[in-house]
N, C-alpha and C positions, 0 to 999 in steps of 0.2 A: 617075035616080031612086034607084038603089041607094046612091049616094054620100050623097044627101040623107037616106035612111033610116038609114044608118050614123051619120051626124052627129047625127040626132035621138035615136037609141037611145043613143049615147054621151052626149048632152046630158042625156037623161033619167036615165041611170045616175049621172051626176055630180051632178045635182040631188038625187036620192034619197039618194046617199051624203052630200052635204052636209047634207040635212035630218036623217038619221040621227045624223051627227056633232053637228049643232046641238041635237038632242034630248038626246044624251048630255051635252053641256056644260050644258044647262038643268038636268038632274037633278043633276049634279055641283055646280052653283052653288047649288041648293036645299039639297043636303046640307051644303055648307060654310056656308050661312046659318044652318042649324039646328044646326050643331056649336058647342059652347061649349068654350073652352079655359080650363082652370083652371090657375093657376100655384101651384106649391108653394113657398112662401117660408120654410118652417121652417128649412131649411139656411142660408138667408141671415140669418135672425133670430138663429140661434145664432152665426153669424160675426160679425154686428154686435154682439151682446151680449158676446162674448169680447173683441172689439176695444175696446169701451167700458170693460170691466173693466181691460184692459191700459192704456188711456189714463189711468184713474183712479189706478191704481198708479204710473204714470210721473209724474203730477202731484204725487202725495203725496211721491214720492222727490225731485222737484225742490223742493218746499216744505221738506222736511227738510234738504236741502243748503243752500237759501238761509238757513234759521234757523241752521244750524251755521256758515255763512260769516258772517252778521251778528255772531253771538256772538264769533267768532274776531276779527273786525275791532274789535269794541268792546274786547276785552281786549288787543289788540296795543298794544305801546309801541314807540316809536322807539328810546329809549335805556334800558338797564337802570337800575334804581334806584341801584346803587352808583356807576355813572358820574355820575349826576345830583348825588349826595351829594359825590363827589370834586370835581366841577366847582365846586359852590357853596362848599365848604370853601376850595378854592384861590382862588376869586374873593375871598372875604372876607379870606383871608390876604394876597392880593396888594394889595387895597385898603388894608388895615391897614398893610402895609409901606410903601406909597406915602405914607400920611398920616404915619407915623412918620418917613420921610425928609424930607418937607416940613417938619414941625415941628422936626426937628433942624437943617435948613437955616436957618431963620428965627431960631433961638436964638442 
């Protein structure tokens, strides 16, 4: 009978310990449900705002570069003006020389 009494005492102790632990868990659970967590977003808002400002300045810089590039392309010429004039004059003189030679041949 002593063994049986020891087992029952041990079982009673374990159940009371379990009940006490369960009560503590229930109290903790109730406290967790009542606890409200607030997030502080001010630091993130400032980071996002500075990032947006930086992106706006980058976009403006890209637009300025694009405008400068467009104007440079519009002003770009393949040949300089003096080369074009020399070519046209030599072409006219060459055609004139050929015409004079052909007229001299047929006379």
